[in-house]
C-alpha positions in Angstrom: 3.8 15.0 25.2 6.0 16.8 23.1 6.8 15.2 19.6 9.7 16.3 17.0 9.2 15.4 13.7 12.8 16.0 12.5 12.3 15.0 8.8 8.9 16.8 8.6 5.4 15.2 8.7 2.2 16.0 6.8 -0.4 18.5 7.9 -2.9 16.0 8.3 -0.7 14.0 11.0 0.3 17.4 12.7 -3.6 18.2 13.1 -4.3 14.4 14.0 -1.7 14.8 16.7 -2.6 18.4 18.2 -6.5 17.6 18.2 -5.4 14.8 20.6 -3.2 17.3 22.7 0.0 16.5 21.8 2.4 19.2 20.9 4.3 19.2 17.7 7.7 20.6 16.4 8.6 20.1 12.7 12.1 22.2 13.0 14.8 20.5 11.3 17.8 19.9 13.6 21.1 19.1 12.5 22.2 15.4 13.6 25.2 16.4 15.8 22.8 18.9 17.8 19.7 16.5 18.0 20.5 15.0 21.3 20.9 18.2 23.0 17.3 19.5 21.4 15.6 16.7 22.7 16.7 17.2 26.3 16.5 20.9 26.1 13.2 20.7 24.9 11.6 17.8 26.8 11.1 15.9 23.4 9.5 12.4 24.4 8.7 11.2 20.8 10.8 11.4 18.0 9.6 10.9 14.4 12.3 10.8 11.4 12.3 9.4 7.7 15.4 8.2 6.1 17.6 11.4 6.8 17.7 11.3 10.4 19.9 8.6 11.9 18.7 7.2 15.9 21.8 5.1 16.9 22.8 4.0 20.0 24.5 7.1 21.2 21.3 9.3 20.8 19.0 6.7 22.4 21.5 6.4 25.4 21.6 10.4 25.7 17.9 11.1 25.8 14.9 9.8 27.3 12.7 8.9 24.5 9.2 7.0 25.0 9.0 6.2 21.3 10.8 6.4 17.8 8.6 6.7 14.9 9.9 6.2 11.0 7.7 7.7 8.4 8.3 4.7 5.6 9.1 1.4 5.3 13.0 0.8 6.1 14.5 1.0 9.5 18.1 0.7 8.6 18.9 4.1 9.9 17.3 3.4 13.5 19.1 1.0 16.1 15.8 -0.8 16.4 16.7 -3.9 18.5 18.8 -1.8 21.0 15.9 0.9 21.3 13.8 -2.1 22.2 15.9 -3.5 24.6 15.6 -0.1 26.5 12.0 -0.3 26.2 11.5 2.1 23.6 9.0 1.0 21.0 9.8 1.6 17.4 6.8 2.0 15.0 6.8 2.5 11.2 4.5 3.0 8.2 5.4 0.1 6.1 2.2 0.2 3.7 1.8 4.0 3.5 4.3 4.8 0.6 3.9 1.4 -1.4 2.2 2.7 -4.3 4.0 5.8 -4.7 7.4 3.5 -5.0 5.9 1.0 -7.6 4.8 4.2 -9.6 8.4 5.6 -9.6 9.7 2.0 -10.6 7.6 2.5 -13.8 8.2 5.9 -14.3 12.0 4.7 -14.7 11.2 2.0 -16.9 9.0 4.2 -19.2 11.9 6.7 -19.3 14.3 3.8 -20.4 12.3 1.9 -22.7 10.8 5.1 -24.5 14.1 7.2 -24.3 12.1 10.1 -22.6 15.4 11.0 -20.3 17.5 11.4 -23.5 14.4 13.2 -25.4 13.9 15.5 -22.8 17.4 16.5 -22.8 17.9 17.0 -26.5 14.5 18.5 -27.4 15.0 21.8 -25.8 18.3 22.1 -27.3 17.8 20.9 -30.5 14.5 20.0 -31.4 13.8 23.0 -33.6 16.7 22.2 -35.6 17.1 18.3 -35.5 13.4 17.0 -35.2 13.8 14.4 -37.8 16.7 13.3 -36.6 15.6 13.0 -33.1 12.5 11.1 -34.0 14.8 8.5 -36.0 16.8 8.2 -33.1 13.9 7.9 -30.7 11.6 5.5 -32.7 13.0 2.0 -31.8 11.2 2.0 -28.6 9.7 -1.1 -27.0 6.5 -2.0 -25.4 6.2 -3.6 -22.1 3.2 -6.0 -22.8 4.7 -9.3 -22.8 8.0 -8.9 -21.3 9.0 -10.6 -18.3 9.3 -8.4 -15.1 11.4 -10.1 -12.5 10.9 -8.7 -8.8 13.5 -9.3 -6.1 11.8 -8.7 -2.5 8.2 -9.5 -3.0 6.9 -7.7 0.1 4.4 -4.7 0.1 6.3 -2.8 -2.4 7.1 -5.7 -4.5 3.3 -6.6 -4.5 2.1 -3.5 -5.5 4.9 -3.4 -9.0 3.8 -6.6 -9.7 0.1 -5.6 -9.7 1.0 -2.5 -12.2 3.1 -4.9 -14.5 -0.2 -7.3 -14.6 -2.2 -4.3 -15.5 0.4 -3.2 -18.4 0.4 -7.0 -19.5 3.6 -8.0 -18.5 4.9 -11.6 -17.3 5.7 -11.4 -13.9 8.2 -13.5 -11.4 9.6 -13.0 -8.0 12.6 -14.8 -6.4 12.5 -16.8 -3.6 14.8 -19.6 -2.2 12.2 -22.3 -3.0 10.0 -22.5 -6.0 6.7 -21.6 -5.4 3.3 -19.5 -6.2 1.7 -16.7 -4.7 -1.6 -14.9 -5.6 -2.1 -11.2 -5.5 -5.1 -9.4 -6.1 -5.5 -6.5 -8.5 -8.2 -3.8 -7.8 -9.9 -2.0 -10.7 -12.4 0.8 -10.5 -16.1 -0.1 -9.3 -14.8 -2.2 -6.8 -13.9 -4.9 -9.3 -10.7 -7.1 -8.8 -8.8 -10.0 -10.2 -6.7 -12.7 -8.6 -3.5 -13.4 -10.7 -0.9 -16.1 -9.7 3.0 -15.1 -9.4 5.4 -17.5 -10.3 8.5 -17.5 -7.6 11.5 -18.9 -8.7 15.5 -19.1 -7.3 17.5 -16.1 -8.3 19.6 -17.5 -11.1 16.3 -18.4 -13.1 15.0 -14.6 -12.3 18.3 -13.2 -13.6 18.3 -15.1 -16.9 14.3 -14.7 -17.7 13.6 -11.1 -16.7 13.7 -8.3 -19.4 13.6 -6.3 -16.5 14.6 -6.3 -12.7 13.4 -4.4 -10.0 14.6 -4.3 -6.3 12.8 -4.2 -3.4 14.9 -5.6 -0.6 16.3 -4.3 2.8 19.8 -2.8 3.1 22.0 -5.5 2.6 25.8 -6.3 4.1 27.2 -6.7 0.7 25.8 -6.5 -2.9 22.8 -8.4 -3.8 23.1 -7.8 -7.6 27.1 -7.7 -8.6 29.0 -8.3 -11.5 28.4 -12.4 -11.5 24.7 -11.5 -11.3 24.4 -8.9 -14.2 26.3 -11.5 -16.1 23.5 -14.0 -15.7 21.0 -11.5 -17.1 19.6 -11.3 -20.4 21.6 -8.9 -23.2 19.6 -5.5 -23.5 17.9 -6.0 -20.0 17.5 -3.5 -17.5 17.4 -2.7 -14.0 15.4 -0.5 -11.2 16.8 0.2 -7.7 14.4 2.1 -5.6 15.0 0.0 -2.3 18.7 1.1 -0.7 22.1 2.0 -2.0 24.4 -0.8 -1.7 22.2 -3.4 -2.7 23.4 -2.9 -6.5 27.0 -2.4 -7.1 27.1 0.6 -9.1 30.8 0.0 -10.7 29.8 -3.2 -12.3 26.4 -1.2 -13.4 28.3 1.1 -15.1 30.4 -1.4 -16.8 27.6 -3.6 -18.0 25.9 -0.1 -19.5 29.1 0.5 -21.1 29.2 -2.6 -22.4 25.9 -3.0 -23.9 25.2 -5.9 -21.6 22.5 -4.0 -19.9 20.3 -1.3 -22.2 19.2 1.1 -19.0 19.0 1.5 -15.5 16.9 3.6 -13.0 18.4 4.5 -9.9 16.5 6.5 -6.8 18.8 5.4 -4.2 22.5 5.4 -4.3 25.6 3.9 -2.3 27.1 7.5 -1.2 24.0 9.6 -0.5 23.6 12.5 -0.5 26.6 12.8 -2.9 26.0 10.2 -5.5 29.2 8.9 -7.8 29.4 11.4 -10.9 30.1 8.7 -13.3 26.3 7.8 -12.1 24.8 11.0 -12.6 26.6 11.7 -16.2 25.9 8.3 -17.3 23.4 8.3 -20.5 22.0 5.2 -19.7 20.6 6.0 -16.3 17.3 7.6 -15.3 17.7 9.2 -12.1 15.9 10.4 -9.2 17.2 11.9 -5.5 15.7 9.0 -3.3 11.9 10.6 -3.9 10.3 7.1 -4.8 8.0 7.0 -1.7 7.6 11.1 -1.3 4.1 11.8 -3.0 1.6 14.2 -1.8 -0.8 11.2 -0.9 2.1 9.0 0.3 2.9 11.8 2.9 -0.5 12.2 4.1 -0.9 8.5 4.6 2.2 8.4 6.4 1.5 11.2 8.9 -2.1 9.9 9.5 -0.6 6.6 10.3 2.1 7.5 12.7 -0.6 9.7 14.3 -2.9 6.9 14.9 -0.2 4.7 16.3 1.0 7.2 18.9 -2.5 8.1 19.7 -3.4 4.2 20.2 -0.1 4.0 22.4 -0.3 6.8 24.8 -4.1 7.8 24.3 -5.3 11.7 24.1 -3.4 13.9 26.2 
């Protein structure tokens, strides 16, 4: 069987598939040429990440036997339609959880320790304004004892919770009904401890959290807009590594400008791949180009997991 990994796949995934007798192509085909390429090259399995869209038109125009998504979200694939046509859709929901969680804290540390500003100012004026910059960035805060509110308590949300606990933070998660959930934090030498996470209604989470981290799928409307930001603590912060459109970016800028929010971290944007210039130039936002799940280790896990699922489904060729 021929496989097209249109958004790439790790070498470990390629080797596993080739050793099982599959032919893997990793060329990047433009969206408008994808159907023709699949048909002309007899592609039966299409693997994508977030860049390539697999909509009804592409599904109808080809004879795919399986669609694979490297990562968690499936909003770029018409899953229900594909499955109604007998085409299974697979993904790797656990492979990049730790990578995303680490990016959450990269943005948090960038904000609370003023690293974004310091890294811009030091090369320009570090030699002549060292003392001034030292004074300007000396009012940092620590995470220990602060409250992290997690909206979306799936695999990634739980991984974020574990890291927060290890840093001494209080963690709460959102739920429709107040509840509790236990997470296990793994340490070195096979040691682990269980911690109970309090789950509260969204309004309580908004008002109690010092930092909020979003981990929900794509939404039809904003989950966090002006009304929700108004309920947040003054001087709090918000991190979005989930999906663009979950957070109202206009309301975010307004809150940052007014001092309602101290900082924000964005890995995803409403208008990818051309985010609004107001976001890109804002001094209160730590930025990354939708790479939260993109680490070497995550890519290896994603490729290997996709290969395992394909081989399990179709066997060795």
